[in-house]
C-alpha positions in Angstrom: -8.6 9.4 -13.8 -8.8 7.3 -10.7 -5.6 5.2 -10.6 -5.5 1.7 -8.9 -2.7 -0.2 -7.3 -3.7 -3.9 -7.5 -2.8 -6.4 -4.9 -2.4 -9.9 -6.5 -1.6 -12.0 -3.4 -3.2 -13.9 -0.6 -2.3 -11.0 1.8 -5.4 -8.6 2.0 -4.3 -5.0 1.9 -6.6 -4.4 4.9 -3.9 -6.3 6.9 -0.9 -4.4 5.5 1.2 -2.2 7.8 0.6 1.5 7.6 4.0 1.9 5.8 3.1 -0.6 3.1 -0.3 0.9 2.5 1.2 4.4 2.3 3.8 3.3 -0.2 1.1 1.8 -2.4 -1.0 5.0 -2.2 1.9 7.1 -3.2 1.7 5.4 -6.6 -2.0 5.3 -7.1 -5.2 6.7 -5.8 -6.5 3.5 -4.2 -5.7 -0.2 -3.5 -7.8 -3.1 -4.8 -7.3 -6.7 -3.9 -7.5 -9.4 -6.3 -6.8 -12.5 -4.3 -4.7 -15.4 -5.7 -6.5 -18.7 -5.4 -4.5 -21.8 -4.2 -2.1 -22.9 -6.8 -2.2 -26.8 -7.0 1.5 -28.1 -7.0 0.6 -30.6 -9.7 -0.8 -28.0 -12.1 0.6 -27.9 -15.6 1.9 -24.6 -16.9 -1.1 -24.3 -19.4 -3.5 -24.4 -16.4 -1.5 -21.6 -14.8 -1.6 -19.5 -18.0 -5.4 -19.9 -18.0 -5.7 -19.0 -14.3 -3.5 -15.9 -14.9 -5.7 -14.9 -17.9 -8.6 -15.0 -15.6 -6.9 -12.8 -13.1 -5.9 -10.3 -15.7 -9.5 -10.0 -16.9 -10.4 -8.9 -13.3 -8.2 -5.8 -13.5 -10.2 -2.7 -12.6 -10.3 0.4 -14.8 -7.3 2.7 -14.1 -4.9 -0.1 -12.9 -1.3 1.3 -13.1 0.7 -0.8 -10.5 0.4 -4.2 -9.1 2.1 -6.1 -6.3 2.4 -9.7 -7.5 3.2 -12.3 -4.8 2.4 -16.0 -5.3 3.8 -19.3 -6.5 7.0 -18.7 -8.5 5.9 -19.7 -12.1 2.4 -18.2 -11.6 4.2 -14.9 -10.5 6.3 -15.0 -13.7 3.3 -15.6 -16.0 1.2 -12.9 -14.2 4.0 -10.3 -14.2 4.6 -10.9 -17.9 1.0 -10.5 -18.8 0.6 -7.4 -16.7 3.8 -5.8 -18.1 2.4 -6.4 -21.7 -0.5 -4.2 -20.6 1.8 -1.4 -19.4 1.2 -2.2 -15.7 4.2 -1.6 -13.3 4.7 -4.9 -11.3 6.2 -4.8 -7.9 7.2 -7.1 -5.1 7.1 -6.2 -1.4 10.5 -6.5 0.3 10.6 -7.2 4.1 13.0 -7.4 6.9 12.7 -10.6 8.9 13.2 -10.8 12.6 13.2 -14.1 14.4 12.8 -15.1 18.1 12.3 -18.2 20.2 9.3 -18.3 22.5 9.4 -19.9 26.0 8.4 -23.2 24.6 11.2 -23.2 22.0 9.1 -22.3 18.9 10.6 -20.0 16.4 8.5 -17.0 15.6 9.2 -15.0 12.5 8.0 -11.5 12.0 8.2 -9.7 8.5 8.3 -5.9 8.4 7.6 -4.1 5.1 10.6 -2.2 3.8 9.7 -1.1 0.2 8.3 -2.1 -3.1 10.8 -3.4 -5.7 9.9 -3.3 -9.3 10.1 -6.5 -11.4 12.3 -5.8 -14.5 10.7 -6.3 -17.9 12.4 -9.6 -18.9 12.5 -8.4 -22.5 14.8 -5.6 -21.5 17.3 -7.8 -19.7 20.4 -8.4 -21.6 22.1 -11.9 -21.5 25.6 -12.1 -19.9 27.9 -13.1 -22.7 31.0 -13.8 -20.3 
């Protein structure tokens, strides 16, 4: 079967570094982008749930892994829905370097380090201390 790594973010995989693309392709045969639309800051949770259901319906056949990077609550909802379908959900970790240009503007550069798996919240045990 042709396996798919899905990119749920506003960062097209065509602009990923060679390292990030290679890491994704080590988990699946190809990468497919499903762009996350702008999330209105005044949206209610129910609207976010519906938006995530729409995104999940866009999953290609063979999806096994997904990078999820969006607004915090939307990320939680989307990761939960994808995990319920057996899809491994990941976040891209980066190393940030900052510099100041000649005009005093701060310039930040983010370099991909690795993918980190989101834990399944149902498997996390509460701290009883």
